[in-house]
N, CA, C and O of each residue as an XYZ file, in Angstrom:
640
protein
N      -4.075    -34.088    118.241
C      -5.239    -34.123    117.380
C      -6.460    -34.361    118.271
O      -6.395    -35.099    119.254
N      -7.552    -33.735    117.914
C      -8.770    -33.891    118.718
C      -9.945    -34.289    117.850
O     -10.041    -33.919    116.679
N     -10.839    -35.057    118.464
C     -12.131    -35.371    117.869
C     -13.164    -34.725    118.786
O     -12.811    -33.968    119.691
N     -14.409    -35.016    118.556
C     -15.453    -34.456    119.415
C     -15.257    -34.879    120.874
O     -15.446    -34.073    121.785
N     -14.876    -36.154    121.096
C     -14.784    -36.660    122.469
C     -13.413    -37.189    122.867
O     -13.220    -37.608    124.009
N     -12.450    -37.176    121.931
C     -11.148    -37.777    122.196
C     -10.003    -36.813    121.912
O     -10.114    -35.896    121.098
N      -8.908    -37.053    122.607
C      -7.636    -36.420    122.279
C      -6.699    -37.540    121.851
O      -6.549    -38.536    122.560
N      -6.071    -37.380    120.697
C      -5.124    -38.360    120.173
C      -3.751    -37.706    120.091
O      -3.609    -36.594    119.584
N      -2.742    -38.413    120.598
C      -1.364    -37.928    120.511
C      -0.449    -39.131    120.340
O      -0.822    -40.239    120.725
N       0.742    -38.943    119.772
C       1.643    -40.079    119.592
C       1.950    -40.764    120.931
O       2.136    -40.102    121.952
N       1.998    -42.089    120.905
C       2.397    -42.847    122.093
C       3.866    -42.568    122.391
O       4.681    -42.450    121.477
N       4.196    -42.464    123.675
C       5.574    -42.218    124.099
C       5.940    -43.199    125.211
O       5.101    -43.968    125.681
N       7.188    -43.157    125.614
C       7.671    -44.040    126.685
C       6.873    -43.845    127.968
O       6.767    -44.775    128.768
N       6.317    -42.672    128.182
C       5.516    -42.432    129.391
C       4.199    -43.210    129.379
O       3.506    -43.271    130.394
N       3.852    -43.802    128.240
C       2.604    -44.567    128.114
C       2.790    -46.060    128.347
O       1.814    -46.809    128.299
N       4.011    -46.513    128.598
C       4.282    -47.953    128.690
C       3.426    -48.623    129.767
O       2.874    -49.696    129.519
N       3.300    -48.026    130.947
C       2.488    -48.634    132.002
C       1.027    -48.776    131.567
O       0.404    -49.813    131.796
N       0.493    -47.742    130.946
C      -0.895    -47.787    130.472
C      -1.060    -48.846    129.381
O      -2.075    -49.542    129.341
N      -0.075    -48.970    128.503
C      -0.121    -49.989    127.449
C      -0.070    -51.386    128.039
O      -0.811    -52.273    127.615
N       0.807    -51.582    129.021
C       0.907    -52.902    129.647
C      -0.395    -53.287    130.335
O      -0.802    -54.448    130.289
N      -1.044    -52.331    130.968
C      -2.329    -52.613    131.610
C      -3.382    -52.981    130.554
O      -4.138    -53.935    130.736
N      -3.429    -52.228    129.460
C      -4.362    -52.512    128.368
C      -4.113    -53.909    127.802
O      -5.048    -54.686    127.606
N      -2.853    -54.215    127.543
C      -2.498    -55.498    126.927
C      -2.575    -56.669    127.901
O      -2.500    -57.822    127.475
N      -2.722    -56.403    129.181
C      -2.887    -57.470    130.171
C      -4.346    -57.910    130.300
O      -4.637    -58.912    130.953
N      -5.252    -57.172    129.685
C      -6.676    -57.486    129.781
C      -7.010    -58.619    128.816
O      -6.841    -58.455    127.608
N      -7.483    -59.772    129.318
C      -7.772    -60.906    128.431
C      -8.845    -60.612    127.385
O      -8.811    -61.185    126.297
N      -9.786    -59.739    127.692
C     -10.822    -59.396    126.699
C     -10.220    -58.613    125.543
O     -10.573    -58.846    124.387
N      -9.306    -57.680    125.846
C      -8.645    -56.895    124.806
C      -7.825    -57.807    123.904
O      -7.807    -57.632    122.686
N      -7.155    -58.768    124.497
C      -6.213    -59.615    123.771
C      -6.840    -60.912    123.244
O      -6.130    -61.778    122.732
N      -8.125    -61.045    123.364
C      -8.820    -62.282    122.977
C      -8.488    -62.738    121.566
O      -8.354    -63.936    121.320
N      -8.355    -61.800    120.638
C      -8.098    -62.128    119.241
C      -6.699    -61.717    118.794
O      -6.429    -61.631    117.596
N      -5.804    -61.460    119.758
C      -4.482    -60.903    119.440
C      -3.372    -61.665    120.136
O      -3.566    -62.224    121.215
N      -2.215    -61.682    119.512
C      -1.029    -62.244    120.143
C      -0.351    -61.157    120.974
O      -0.344    -59.992    120.574
N       0.215    -61.518    122.119
C       0.880    -60.519    122.958
C       2.171    -60.005    122.314
O       2.880    -60.740    121.625
N       2.450    -58.735    122.556
C       3.683    -58.094    122.105
C       4.140    -57.144    123.202
O       3.312    -56.647    123.965
N       5.437    -56.883    123.295
C       5.919    -55.923    124.292
C       5.353    -54.521    124.031
O       5.214    -54.108    122.880
N       5.034    -53.807    125.092
C       4.471    -52.459    124.968
C       5.378    -51.540    124.162
O       4.892    -50.662    123.449
N       6.674    -51.730    124.265
C       7.626    -50.869    123.557
C       7.452    -50.939    122.041
O       7.846    -50.009    121.338
N       6.870    -52.023    121.526
C       6.649    -52.149    120.080
C       5.627    -51.140    119.557
O       5.504    -50.959    118.346
N       4.898    -50.486    120.452
C       3.816    -49.585    120.036
C       4.201    -48.112    120.147
O       3.373    -47.232    119.910
N       5.442    -47.847    120.501
C       5.894    -46.465    120.627
C       6.371    -45.978    119.271
O       6.953    -46.737    118.496
N       6.123    -44.715    118.992
C       6.562    -44.159    117.720
C       5.425    -43.509    116.971
O       4.292    -43.469    117.450
N       5.728    -43.003    115.801
C       4.811    -42.168    115.043
C       3.572    -42.823    114.484
O       2.647    -42.119    114.080
N       3.512    -44.148    114.443
C       2.347    -44.812    113.842
C       1.236    -45.090    114.842
O       0.122    -45.438    114.448
N       1.523    -44.941    116.132
C       0.559    -45.282    117.178
C       0.170    -44.042    117.970
O       1.016    -43.226    118.334
N      -1.121    -43.918    118.227
C      -1.688    -42.743    118.874
C      -2.370    -43.130    120.178
O      -3.246    -43.994    120.189
N      -1.977    -42.500    121.269
C      -2.662    -42.677    122.552
C      -4.003    -41.960    122.459
O      -4.080    -40.843    121.948
N      -5.044    -42.594    122.947
C      -6.382    -41.999    122.935
C      -6.821    -41.749    124.368
O      -6.809    -42.649    125.208
N      -7.210    -40.503    124.628
C      -7.710    -40.114    125.945
C      -9.112    -39.532    125.783
O      -9.389    -38.786    124.844
N      -9.971    -39.884    126.702
C     -11.320    -39.328    126.730
C     -11.207    -37.869    127.172
O     -10.645    -37.590    128.231
N     -11.729    -36.941    126.379
C     -11.632    -35.524    126.715
C     -12.266    -35.211    128.063
O     -11.680    -34.516    128.893
N     -13.462    -35.729    128.266
C     -14.226    -35.398    129.473
C     -13.499    -35.783    130.756
O     -13.464    -35.004    131.709
N     -12.922    -36.974    130.783
C     -12.291    -37.469    132.010
C     -10.764    -37.412    131.972
O     -10.118    -37.451    133.019
N     -10.186    -37.320    130.778
C      -8.738    -37.362    130.633
C      -8.161    -38.765    130.715
O      -6.944    -38.936    130.656
N      -9.016    -39.770    130.849
C      -8.562    -41.153    131.014
C      -8.042    -41.738    129.713
O      -8.572    -41.473    128.634
N      -6.970    -42.557    129.843
C      -6.419    -43.303    128.712
C      -7.414    -44.397    128.361
O      -7.729    -45.245    129.196
N      -7.911    -44.381    127.131
C      -8.899    -45.391    126.742
C      -8.295    -46.473    125.857
O      -8.885    -47.541    125.695
N      -7.114    -46.206    125.278
C      -6.484    -47.177    124.400
C      -5.618    -46.495    123.374
O      -5.119    -45.392    123.596
N      -5.439    -47.162    122.238
C      -4.606    -46.584    121.191
C      -5.174    -46.876    119.810
O      -6.000    -47.769    119.619
N      -4.694    -46.081    118.854
C      -5.002    -46.254    117.439
C      -3.691    -46.370    116.690
O      -2.685    -45.769    117.064
N      -3.721    -47.155    115.624
C      -2.571    -47.292    114.734
C      -2.967    -46.757    113.366
O      -4.070    -47.006    112.879
N      -2.051    -46.021    112.758
C      -2.233    -45.555    111.384
C      -0.847    -45.627    110.744
O      -0.136    -44.628    110.632
N      -0.490    -46.838    110.332
C       0.881    -47.179    109.960
C       1.067    -47.261    108.450
O       0.316    -47.950    107.759
N       2.059    -46.561    107.953
C       2.417    -46.604    106.539
C       2.897    -48.013    106.197
O       3.842    -48.519    106.803
N       2.241    -48.636    105.225
C       2.653    -49.973    104.781
C       3.146    -49.945    103.334
O       3.316    -50.995    102.715
N       3.374    -48.756    102.802
C       3.960    -48.608    101.473
C       2.960    -48.374    100.366
O       1.792    -48.750    100.466
N       3.440    -47.742     99.306
C       2.661    -47.483     98.093
C       1.368    -46.722     98.370
O       0.337    -47.007     97.762
N       1.421    -45.753     99.288
C       0.259    -44.916     99.587
C      -0.765    -45.565    100.489
O      -1.843    -45.008    100.699
N      -0.452    -46.736    101.029
C      -1.400    -47.450    101.895
C      -0.991    -47.323    103.365
O       0.194    -47.270    103.693
N      -1.978    -47.278    104.221
C      -1.769    -47.291    105.673
C      -2.651    -48.367    106.286
O      -3.703    -48.718    105.752
N      -2.190    -48.880    107.423
C      -2.960    -49.874    108.166
C      -3.622    -49.195    109.349
O      -2.963    -48.516    110.137
N      -4.925    -49.380    109.470
C      -5.692    -48.874    110.603
C      -5.824    -49.976    111.643
O      -6.167    -51.110    111.310
N      -5.558    -49.649    112.885
C      -5.735    -50.586    113.982
C      -6.155    -49.835    115.239
O      -6.055    -48.610    115.294
N      -6.624    -50.563    116.246
C      -7.091    -49.936    117.479
C      -7.209    -50.981    118.561
O      -7.469    -52.154    118.292
N      -7.013    -50.538    119.794
C      -7.262    -51.346    120.988
C      -7.774    -50.406    122.057
O      -7.130    -49.412    122.393
N      -8.926    -50.730    122.582
C      -9.520    -49.912    123.634
C      -9.832    -50.772    124.850
O     -10.112    -51.964    124.728
N      -9.781    -50.152    126.022
C     -10.221    -50.852    127.231
C     -11.695    -51.227    127.071
O     -12.476    -50.426    126.558
N     -12.086    -52.423    127.497
C     -13.474    -52.867    127.329
C     -14.524    -51.917    127.899
O     -15.630    -51.836    127.364
N     -14.207    -51.212    128.956
C     -15.205    -50.293    129.512
C     -15.563    -49.172    128.544
O     -16.560    -48.476    128.743
N     -14.754    -48.990    127.491
C     -15.027    -47.952    126.494
C     -15.587    -48.528    125.200
O     -15.849    -47.779    124.259
N     -15.776    -49.839    125.133
C     -16.373    -50.460    123.959
C     -17.844    -50.059    123.862
O     -18.490    -49.798    124.877
N     -18.356    -50.011    122.666
C     -19.774    -49.737    122.447
C     -20.163    -48.280    122.578
O     -21.352    -47.961    122.564
N     -19.202    -47.391    122.704
C     -19.487    -45.958    122.831
C     -19.196    -45.181    121.552
O     -19.401    -43.969    121.496
N     -18.718    -45.884    120.524
C     -18.403    -45.222    119.264
C     -17.018    -44.600    119.218
O     -16.677    -43.936    118.239
N     -16.212    -44.798    120.256
C     -14.870    -44.208    120.281
C     -13.956    -44.783    119.204
O     -13.202    -44.035    118.582
N     -14.005    -46.087    118.971
C     -13.143    -46.692    117.955
C     -13.483    -46.136    116.576
O     -12.585    -45.837    115.789
N     -14.752    -46.000    116.284
C     -15.177    -45.435    115.009
C     -14.774    -43.970    114.911
O     -14.288    -43.528    113.870
N     -14.970    -43.218    115.980
C     -14.638    -41.792    115.986
C     -13.140    -41.571    115.752
O     -12.755    -40.737    114.932
N     -12.310    -42.309    116.464
C     -10.870    -42.176    116.285
C     -10.420    -42.659    114.919
O      -9.600    -42.017    114.264
N     -10.962    -43.800    114.486
C     -10.613    -44.337    113.178
C     -10.976    -43.398    112.047
O     -10.167    -43.159    111.151
N     -12.186    -42.864    112.080
C     -12.616    -41.937    111.025
C     -11.749    -40.684    111.000
O     -11.428    -40.169    109.929
N     -11.374    -40.199    112.165
C     -10.534    -39.002    112.236
C      -9.180    -39.243    111.575
O      -8.707    -38.410    110.803
N      -8.559    -40.376    111.874
C      -7.277    -40.694    111.256
C      -7.427    -40.895    109.747
O      -6.585    -40.442    108.972
N      -8.488    -41.567    109.337
C      -8.739    -41.773    107.908
C      -8.925    -40.437    107.199
O      -8.305    -40.193    106.164
N      -9.774    -39.572    107.748
C     -10.016    -38.263    107.133
C      -8.715    -37.466    107.014
O      -8.434    -36.869    105.975
N      -7.938    -37.467    108.080
C      -6.664    -36.746    108.084
C      -5.709    -37.340    107.049
O      -5.034    -36.603    106.331
N      -5.651    -38.665    106.974
C      -4.775    -39.325    106.019
C      -5.121    -38.997    104.582
O      -4.236    -38.731    103.768
N      -6.420    -39.016    104.265
C      -6.841    -38.739    102.897
C      -6.743    -37.255    102.546
O      -6.488    -36.919    101.390
N      -6.939    -36.369    103.507
C      -6.927    -34.933    103.192
C      -5.538    -34.316    103.245
O      -5.237    -33.426    102.449
N      -4.681    -34.765    104.162
C      -3.372    -34.112    104.301
C      -2.197    -35.081    104.343
O      -1.048    -34.641    104.324
N      -2.446    -36.365    104.399
C      -1.353    -37.308    104.600
C      -0.882    -38.048    103.373
O       0.004    -38.895    103.486
N      -1.429    -37.772    102.210
C      -0.999    -38.464    101.011
C      -1.431    -39.920    100.936
O      -0.886    -40.691    100.145
N      -2.399    -40.298    101.748
C      -2.879    -41.682    101.776
C      -3.793    -41.933    100.580
O      -4.647    -41.109    100.252
N      -3.601    -43.082     99.938
C      -4.446    -43.495     98.818
C      -5.351    -44.667     99.177
O      -6.376    -44.898     98.534
N      -4.953    -45.414    100.229
C      -5.724    -46.611    100.590
C      -5.508    -46.916    102.068
O      -4.384    -46.855    102.567
N      -6.603    -47.248    102.768
C      -6.555    -47.676    104.168
C      -6.920    -49.146    104.202
O      -7.908    -49.558    103.594
N      -6.121    -49.948    104.916
C      -6.387    -51.370    105.058
C      -6.495    -51.709    106.542
O      -5.902    -51.036    107.386
N      -7.242    -52.738    106.847
C      -7.365    -53.223    108.223
C      -7.660    -54.713    108.172
O      -8.355    -55.190    107.275
N      -7.127    -55.443    109.142
C      -7.371    -56.879    109.211
C      -7.737    -57.272    110.639
O      -7.374    -56.597    111.602
N      -8.456    -58.366    110.747
C      -8.786    -58.956    112.036
C      -9.183    -60.405    111.806
O      -9.297    -60.857    110.666
N      -9.390    -61.122    112.892
C      -9.905    -62.480    112.765
C     -11.365    -62.419    112.324
O     -12.100    -61.511    112.714
N     -11.772    -63.372    111.524
C     -13.158    -63.428    111.062
C     -14.138    -63.358    112.230
O     -15.176    -62.704    112.130
N     -13.815    -64.027    113.334
C     -14.731    -64.115    114.470
C     -14.801    -62.827    115.301
O     -15.632    -62.728    116.204
N     -13.953    -61.853    115.016
C     -13.954    -60.604    115.785
C     -15.000    -59.645    115.206
O     -14.664    -58.683    114.517
N     -16.246    -59.923    115.495
C     -17.351    -59.151    114.911
C     -17.344    -57.692    115.348
O     -17.739    -56.820    114.574
N     -16.906    -57.410    116.567
C     -16.862    -56.022    117.039
C     -15.905    -55.186    116.211
O     -16.239    -54.071    115.809
N     -14.738    -55.706    115.959
C     -13.754    -54.981    115.165
C     -14.215    -54.847    113.715
O     -14.010    -53.808    113.088
N     -14.824    -55.880    113.198
C     -15.344    -55.810    111.832
C     -16.410    -54.721    111.704
O     -16.466    -54.016    110.697
N     -17.252    -54.590    112.726
C     -18.275    -53.542    112.713
C     -17.629    -52.157    112.698
O     -18.087    -51.265    111.983
N     -16.580    -51.978    113.476
C     -15.874    -50.689    113.489
C     -15.315    -50.389    112.102
O     -15.456    -49.270    111.609
N     -14.689    -51.363    111.475
C     -14.133    -51.160    110.141
C     -15.220    -50.710    109.168
O     -15.017    -49.787    108.380
N     -16.359    -51.362    109.229
C     -17.465    -51.011    108.335
C     -17.989    -49.607    108.634
O     -18.281    -48.848    107.710
N     -18.110    -49.255    109.907
C     -18.581    -47.913    110.271
C     -17.588    -46.838    109.857
O     -17.968    -45.686    109.644
N     -16.310    -47.214    109.742
C     -15.284    -46.280    109.270
C     -15.277    -46.176    107.740
O     -14.516    -45.391    107.174
N     -16.118    -46.960    107.079
C     -16.234    -46.883    105.629
C     -15.475    -47.944    104.872
O     -15.533    -47.982    103.643
N     -14.757    -48.818    105.578
C     -14.007    -49.870    104.910
C     -14.955    -50.986    104.480
O     -16.001    -51.199    105.094
N     -14.576    -51.693    103.418
C     -15.392    -52.799    102.927
C     -14.566    -54.078    102.928
O     -13.356    -54.055    102.702
N     -15.237    -55.183    103.183
C     -14.585    -56.492    103.188
C     -14.123    -56.827    101.772
O     -14.906    -56.768    100.824
N     -12.834    -57.180    101.636
C     -12.319    -57.544    100.314
C     -11.881    -58.995    100.224
O     -11.852    -59.569     99.135
N     -11.535    -59.603    101.373
C     -11.149    -61.009    101.295
C     -11.096    -61.641    102.680
O     -10.903    -60.977    103.698
N     -11.276    -62.947    102.665
C     -11.042    -63.790    103.833
C      -9.887    -64.712    103.468
O      -9.864    -65.283    102.378
N      -8.935    -64.856    104.370
C      -7.769    -65.683    104.081
C      -7.373    -66.465    105.332
O      -7.809    -66.149    106.440
N      -6.561    -67.463    105.144
C      -6.144    -68.322    106.251
C      -4.631    -68.276    106.418
O      -3.879    -68.254    105.444
N      -4.208    -68.262    107.672
C      -2.794    -68.216    108.023
C      -2.510    -69.417    108.919
O      -3.301    -69.740    109.805
N      -1.389    -70.068    108.685
C      -0.969    -71.164    109.559
C      -0.158    -70.583    110.710
O       1.018    -70.257    110.545
N      -0.790    -70.454    111.882
C      -0.136    -69.898    113.062
C       0.558    -71.009    113.843
O       0.055    -72.130    113.914
N       1.713    -70.697    114.427
C       2.407    -71.661    115.282
C       1.558    -72.017    116.499
O       1.488    -73.175    116.909
N       0.912    -70.991    117.070
C       0.031    -71.192    118.232
C      -1.301    -70.513    117.938
O      -1.529    -69.386    118.377
N      -2.180    -71.181    117.204
C      -3.437    -70.548    116.795
C      -4.330    -70.175    117.976
O      -4.418    -70.893    118.973
N      -4.983    -69.032    117.825
C      -5.962    -68.581    118.809
C      -7.305    -69.229    118.506
O      -7.573    -69.583    117.358
N      -8.156    -69.391    119.519
C      -9.498    -69.923    119.253
C     -10.227    -69.067    118.215
O     -10.282    -67.843    118.330
N     -10.772    -69.717    117.225
C     -11.478    -69.025    116.148
C     -10.634    -68.816    114.904
O     -11.159    -68.449    113.853
N      -9.317    -69.047    115.013
C      -8.443    -68.793    113.856
C      -8.751    -69.733    112.686
O      -8.414    -69.428    111.541
N      -9.381    -70.859    112.967
C      -9.722    -71.778    111.886
C     -10.734    -71.169    110.912
O     -10.888    -71.656    109.792
N     -11.429    -70.094    111.341
C     -12.378    -69.413    110.460
C     -11.707    -68.350    109.593
O     -12.340    -67.761    108.717
N     -10.429    -68.113    109.844
C      -9.650    -67.226    108.980
C      -9.558    -65.796    109.472
O     -10.093    -65.411    110.512
N      -8.848    -65.039    108.664
C      -8.644    -63.608    108.867
C      -9.423    -62.881    107.779
O      -9.709    -63.449    106.725
N      -9.761    -61.634    108.037
C     -10.448    -60.822    107.030
C      -9.677    -59.538    106.801
O      -9.047    -58.995    107.709
N      -9.741    -59.066    105.568
C      -9.127    -57.794    105.201
C     -10.217    -56.851    104.714
O     -11.094    -57.226    103.936
N     -10.135    -55.615    105.198
C     -11.049    -54.554    104.799
C     -10.228    -53.430    104.185
O      -9.077    -53.219    104.566
N     -10.825    -52.698    103.222
C     -10.114    -51.646    102.501
C     -11.046    -50.465    102.258
O     -12.253    -50.629    102.083
N     -10.456    -49.274    102.252
C     -11.140    -48.057    101.802
C     -10.134    -47.283    100.966
O      -9.044    -46.959    101.437
N     -10.506    -46.987     99.718
C      -9.633    -46.184     98.868
C     -10.010    -44.709     98.992
O     -11.112    -44.363     99.418
N      -9.079    -43.866     98.612
C      -9.345    -42.426     98.646
C     -10.524    -42.081     97.734
O     -11.359    -41.245     98.078
N     -10.585    -42.728     96.577
C     -11.682    -42.490     95.645
C     -13.032    -42.862     96.270
O     -14.006    -42.120     96.138
N     -13.085    -44.006     96.945
C     -14.330    -44.409     97.617
C     -14.678    -43.422     98.732
O     -15.844    -43.063     98.896
N     -13.690    -42.987     99.490
C     -13.904    -42.039    100.586
C     -14.445    -40.717    100.037
O     -15.358    -40.136    100.621
N     -13.893    -40.242     98.927
C     -14.333    -38.979     98.340
C     -15.763    -39.049     97.820
O     -16.483    -38.051     97.840
N     -16.175    -40.222     97.357
C     -17.513    -40.343     96.776
C     -18.583    -40.669     97.830
O     -19.766    -40.744     97.498
N     -18.189    -40.860     99.077
C     -19.190    -41.209    100.093
C     -19.752    -39.972    100.779
O     -20.605    -40.089    101.659
């Protein structure tokens, strides 16, 4: 799949080294718990490469969570933050999901304090629906302010 500036393809075992490098970056993982790179392989995760340079910039998630809903997620190398890539990739997956994927609702969550990710969700058309609190075994800094959930329905997407 292609956007104006990105190529998106399913993550494969050949991406494990790139994933490990991405997940080793403390800025990328600031609001996230670590997970093995192998957990991101499969049909729900998309490797993102910059068309111009061919460089791996990160990944996008568009995971079926049941009842016509999918979860949108993303992780990009910090050097690619602020360029609109997260919004571009997210919107592309959302558009594809609503037009050909049978998606009725897109959901996304992050920590309340993750303002960058919240901005991406809003630019993708999602709206804040709730703030909630989770009791984590090993809370990350800022978790006391809670988690946020954003949603975009197919009906809202069609009317925008």
